[in-house]
N, C-alpha and C positions, 0 to 999 in steps of 0.2 A: 901337219902331223904333230908338231910339238904342242900346238895349242889344244888340239883334241886330246893329246895325251895328258896334258895338265888338267884339262876339264874333267877327263875321266878319273884322274887321280883324286881331284877334290870331291867329286861325287862319290867315288869309292870310299874316301875317308868318312863322308857323311853317313853313308850306308853302314860302314863298320861301326860307327858310333851308335847308330840305331840298333844294330845287332847286339852290341854289348848291353844297351839298355834293356832290350827285349829279353836277352838271356838272363840278365839280373832279375827281372820280374818273374821269369820262369823259375829260377832258383829259389826265389822267395815264396813260391807256392802258388803263384797266379795260374800257372799252367796246370791243367787238370792232371791228377795222378793217373796211374794205370787203371785203377778201378773205375774212376770217373770218366776216363777217356776211351773206355771200351764200349761206347755206345754204337750199336750196329749201324744206325742211320748215318752218322758222320764218317765212320770208317768205310762204309759202302760208297759214299760220295767220293772220297779220296781215291779209293781203289778204281772206281770207274774213271776218275780223272786220269790216273796213271795208264789205264788201258787205252783211253782215247789219245793220250799223249804219244803212246807208241805208234799210233797210226799216222802221226804227222811226219811228212817226208823230209822236210828241210829244217835246219836250225832256226831260221827266221819264223817259220810257222809254229815250231815248238815253243819258242819264247813268246810269241803273240798269244798262243793258246794258254800258256802258264799265266801271263799277265791278265788275260780275260778271267781265268779262274780265280786269281787273287782279288780282282775287282769284285767278282760275285761274292766271294767269301766274306768281305767286310761290308758289303752293301746289303746283305740280306736283312729282313726285318727281325726284330727281337734282339737276341744276343748274337753278335758276329762270331763266325767260326775262325778265331785267331789261330788255332792249331793248324787247320788246313792252309791258312794263309802263310804261316811260318814255314811249313814243309814245302809248299809250292815255291816260296821265295828262295829257299836254299837251292832247289833244283834250277831255278831261273839264274841265280848267281853263278852256279857251276857252269851253266851253258854259256854265259857271258865270258867266262874265263877260258873255256875249252874251244869254243867254235870261233872260226874266223868269219866275221861279218863285214859287210861294206861299211864305210864310215857313216853314210847317211842313215842306213838302217840301224846301225848300232847306236848312233846318237839318238835317234827317235825312240827306239825301244828302251834304251837306258834312261832317258828322261821320264818315260812313263813309269819305269821301274822305281825310280827315285820318288816320283810323285805319289805312287801307291804306298811306298814305305813311309813317307811323311804323313800321308792321310791315315795310315794304320796307327802311327804314333799319336797323332792328334785324337783319333777316335779312342785310343786306349786311355789317354789322359782324361777325356770326358767321362768315359765309363768308370775310371778310377774315382773321379770326383763324385759321380752318382753313387757308386758303391760306398764311398766314405760317408756320404750324407745318409744313405740308407742304414749303414752300420751304426752311425751315431743315433739315428732315430730308434733303431732296434735296441741299442744300448740303454737309451733313456726309458724305453718301455719296459725293459727287463728290470732296471733299477726301481721303477715305480712299482712293478709287480713284487719285487723282493721287499720293498718297504711296506706294502700292504700285507704281505704274508707275515711280516714281523709283528703285526697286530693280532695275529690269530690266537694269541693266548686267551683272549676273551671273545670268542667268535660271535656269541649272541648279542654282544654290544654293538657290533657292526653289521650284523645280519639284517636284511630287510624284514619289515613287518609282514605277517602272513595271517590271513583269516579265510577260512573256507566259506564259500558262498552258501552252502547248506551242508552242515555236518549231520551225519546219520545219528539218530537218537541211540542206536544200538551201541555205538562206540563213543558216545558223548563224554564218558568219563575219561577216555584215553585221548581226547582231542588235544589236550595240553601237551602230551608227549609227542604226538604226531607233529604238532606245530613247532615244537622245540627242535626236533630232529630235522624237519623239512627246512626250517630257517637256516640251520647250519649247512644243510645240503645246498640250498640256494646260493649261499656264499661260496661254497666249494665249487659249485657248477660254474659260477662266474669266473673264478680263478682258473678252472680247467679250460674254459672257453678262451680265456686270454692266453694261456700257455699254448694251446693248440694253434691259435691264430698266429702267435709269434713264431712257432715252429714252421708253419706253412710259409710265412713271409720270409723267414730266414732261408728256407730251402730254395725259393725262387729268386733270391737276391744274390747277385755276383759280388763276391768279396774274397779276400785272401783266406785260404783254407784254415790257417791257424786262428784267425779271428772268428770264423764261422764255428770252428770246433769249440772255442772258448764260450761262445754264446750258447751252443748246444749243451755244454756242460752246466752252465748256470741255469738253463731252463730245466735240465734234468734234476738238479738239486731242488728247484722250485716245485717240480712235479712230485718229488718224493714227499713233500709236505702236504700235498693236496690229494693225489690219486689214491694212496693207501687208505687214508681216513675217509675219503669219499666212497671208496669201494666198501669199506666196513659199514658205514652208515646206510648205504643202499641195501646191503645184505640184511642189516638189522630191520630197517623199515619194511622191506619186502616180506621177510618172514613173518613179522608181526601182522602185517596187513592180510597175508594169506591165512594166518590163524584166526583172525577176527572174522574174515569172510566165511571160513569153514564153520566157525561157531554160530554165526548168523544163520547159515543154511541149516545147521543141525537143529537149532532151536525153532525155526519157523517153517522149514520145508521137509523135515524128516518123515512126517506122517502125511496121510492123505488129506487131513483136515488142517487148514492153516490156523496158527495160534493167534494171529492178528488180522484185523480187517485188511481187505485187499488194497484199499487206497493207501493205508499206512505202509504196507509192504512195497507198493509201487514207489512211494516217496523215498523209502529207505534205499531201495535199489538205485534210484536216480542219484541220491546223495552219495552212495558208495562209489558209483561210477564216476561222478564228478570229482570225488576225492582222489580216485585212482589217476585221473588226468593231471591233478595238481601235484601229487606226490611223485618223487623221483624213484620209481620202481625199476627193478631189472626186467628184462624182456620176458623172462619166464614167469615172474610173478604177475606182470601186467596181463599177459595173455591168459594165464591160468585163471586169475580172478575174473577177468572179463568173460571167459567162457562159462564159468560157474554162475555168474550173475545173469548172463543171457539165458541159461537154462532155467533159472528161477523165474525170469521174466516170461519165458514161454509157458511155464506152469501156470502162472497167474492169468495169462491170456486164455489158456485152455479152460481154466475154471470160470473165468468171466464169460466165455462163450457158452458154457453149460448153464450158467446162471441166467444169461439172457434168454435161453430157450425156456427155462423154468418161469422167468418173469413174463414171457409172452403167453404161456399157458395161464398164469395167474391173471394177467390183464384180461384175457378172454372170460375167465370166471368172474372177475370184477364187473365186467360189462354186463353180464347176465344178471348179477345181483343188483346193479344199479337200475336195470330195467324193472326190477320188482319194487324198488323204493319210489321211483319217480311218479307212478300213478297215484300212490298214496299222498304224496306232496301236492300233486296237481289237484286232487280232489279237495284237500284241505284249503288250498289257495282259492278254489272256486267258491267253496262254502263261506270262507271268510269274506271274500269280496261281496258276496250276496247277503252278508250279515245274518247268516242262518245260525251262527254259533255265538254263544256268550263267552266271556273271558275264561271261565272254568273249563268249558268244553274245548276251547282252543288250546289251553295248556295241556289238557289231557290228551288231545290228539297229537300234539308235538311230542309229548313224552312217549306215547305209544310208538310213533315213528322212530324216535331215537332208540328205544329198546329193540325195535326190529332191526335197525342198522347195526346194533351191537351183536346181534345174534348171527349175522352173516359176515362174510369176508368182503371187504371193500378196500380199494386202493386209497392211499393217503390223499391224493388230489380229488378223488371221487367223494370221499368223506368231507373234505373241505368245501366242495361246491354244494353238496346236499345240505350241509349245516348252514351255509350262507343263506340258502333259500328258506330254511326253517327260521333262522335268525331274523330274516327280513319280515316274516309274518309276526314273530314275537315282538320285533321292534315297532311294527305298526300298531300292535295291540297295546304296547306300553305307551306309545305316543297318544293313542286315543284315550286310554285310561287317564293319562296325565292331563289331557285337555278337559276331560270330565271333572277330574279332581280340582283343576284350576278354576273351572266355572263354579263348582260348589263352594270352594274357598272364597271366591269373590262374592257370592251371594251371602255367605256367612259374615264376611267383612262389612257388607252394606247393612245387613240386619243389625250387626253389633254397633255400627256407627249411629244408626237410627235410634237404637235403644239407649245408647249413651247420651245422645242429644236430648231425648225425651226425659231421661233422668236429670240431666243438667238443667233442663227447663223447669221441671218441678222443684228441684232443689233450690235454684236461684230465685224462683217466685216465692218459695216458702221463706227464704232468707230475707227477701225484700219485705214480705208481709210482717215478719217478726220485727224488722227494723222500723217500719212505719206504723206499728199497731196502735201507738198512743194517739196518733192524729186522725184515726179513722173511726167512723160510727160502728157501734157494736154489731148491728145487723149486717153491715158490709163485711166486717172481719169474719163473722161466723159463716157467711155465705162463701167467702173466698176459701175459708178452711175446708168446708164441705166439698167444694170443687176440687181442691188439691188432694183431698183424701180419696175422692173418686178416681182421679187420674193416677194417684199412687197405686191404688189397687189394681189398675190395669197394666202396670209396668211389670216387666220380667227382669228382676234385679238379682245381683249376686248377694251373698250373705252380708258382706261388709257394706255394700251400697244400701241394702235394706236397713241395716243397723244405723247407718249414718243419717238417713232421712227420718227414721223413727225418732232418733235423738233430737232432730230439729223440730219434729212435731211435739215432742215433750217440752222443749223449750217454749214453743208456741203456746202450749196449754198453760204453762206457768205464767207467761205474760198475759194470756187471756184471763186467767183467774185473778191476777192482780188488778187487771183492768176492770173486771166486774166488781171487785171490792171498792175500787176507787169511784165507781159510777153508781153506788147504791143511792136509792131514792130517799128524799127527806121524809117521806111518809113513813112513820115508824112501823106501822103494821106491815106495810109492803116490804119495808127494810128488813123486818124480822123474818118474814118468809124467804126473802132473798138470801139472808145470812144462813138460814137453815139449809137451804139448797146448796149454797156455796160450801157450807161446812161438810155436807155429805160428799160433795165432789172432791174436797181437799182430803177427806178421809180415804176415799177411794184412790186418789193419787198417791197418798203416802203408802198405802198397801202395795200399790204397783211398784213404787220405788224400792220398798224393802225387798219385795220378791226379786226385783232386778238385781239388787245388791247381793242377795243370797246366791243368785246364779253366777254373778261375777266372782264371788269368793270361791265357789266350787270350781269354776273354770281356771282360776289362778292357782288352785291347789293341785291341778293335774300336771303331769310331767311331759305332756305332749306339745307344749307351747315353745316356740323359739323365742329369741330375745325380743324381736320386734312385736310379736303377739303378746308377750308378757307385759311389755311396756304399754301397749295399747289397752290391755285389761286394767292395768294400774290407773291409767288416765281416766278410763270409764268409771272405775270405782270412785275416784275422787270427785268426778263430775256428779255422780248419783248422790254422793254424800252431801255435796253442796245443795242439790235440789231438795234432798230430804230436810236439810236444815231450813231452807226457805219455806217448804211446805209446813214444817212444824211451827215456824214463826207465823205463817198465815193462819194456821189453825188456832194458834194462841190468840191472835188478833181477832179472829172471827168469834171465838168463844168469849172474849172480853166484851165485844160489841153485843153479842147475843145476850150475855148476862146483863149488860147495861139496858138493853131494850126490854128484856124480861122484867127487870126491876121496875121499869117505868110502866110496863103494861100491867 
């Protein structure tokens, strides 16, 4: 008995120490206050436990039932019910003091009682450590939030960039204002999300009430910097967006006829709806603008449906008109393929068909297809005309080459005859001259080509005249007759040269010559003057010889 008494005293001392520690924790605020401990579920569980406890008939059963309830209270998942545990523990301790139990039963139950008390203490320490860690993390998060809020003096400096995927042209001038307000709202929304998340985390985290209240107060101060300004900006941007939507509807949908093309209005509505999803609008503004834009969209759909009916009727009319044009084009294609029409008739037929097409209503695609068929005929005509023109040009080129070759042949032979005139018999020279003159007369020459070859013939005549003088016979009578004939020829040549010089002077005096032609005329005049001087010298020589022969005769 003494040993059991000492053991019981030591265990009682341990339990009392645990009681003092637990009571101190409760006094510090760990134990829920009346408002927090008034949860119907936990109170109902303990009341049920008390009712069940009254049904136990023996002290041993009552203590065992209490110990079982204590075990369940600290073993449940989530947050253990320490309040139920402490209350049940007090009842159990009072039963140990009041009831007389056998030594074996008392020792067994008391050991279990002490074990549960120690387990509750260890569990409380673990939960306190977890709560302390969670409180430290929440504290750091709140400090970071307060630090970021301290930079709110320049919100747009830290606000994220924003750009609408498609801004409506109707409010393009106000796009800058919307972006500015929404950027600040985006920053405030981020702060609001952080504050709300911290509040939720704080509510579900177990810690001392005074610490929790302090954190709530700091979050409340942070919220005072965020939520009023956020509410003000949401109200401002919502009212402005409603006004812009109303103005858009007033300008474009107030009358039965739309002021803009349907595709433009569709794009504008899509852009406005897209902006409404990006902007932070209040629920009323979002729903109101969405309903108004949906009504506008329905009006567009209704008009499009009516226009589709009209277009269907127009397409039927277009089909009938196309049926009138196609036989005309088919007839033209058949005649053109059979080469029954000349170029002028083809052009006239195409113009007639085009004028007929303008006089009736046709669809854009129908006009394009019919014009392509007409263009095909026109292109074939142009291609054929081009081939004919190319063939004609080729013939002209060949004729021109042959003409130039004939001219070059006569000109080169004349030059060669002039060069070798002194070494040739007179009869052969005259015969070659006559042949070249005959070929020259058959040539088709330009003005300057004819002039150049005539100049060469004149040079040839001068050379021939000199040759005749040099080849006079020794017989004086024959020589006299020859000189008379030669003198007449020289007189005729001098007359021709003077007439030619007069023509050149007149041509030089006109103002219609360019620089190259004027230079050419000057060279020709100088050449003719040289010929005239040579002829005058020849005439003087012939006159001298004639005079000498006349004196002898």
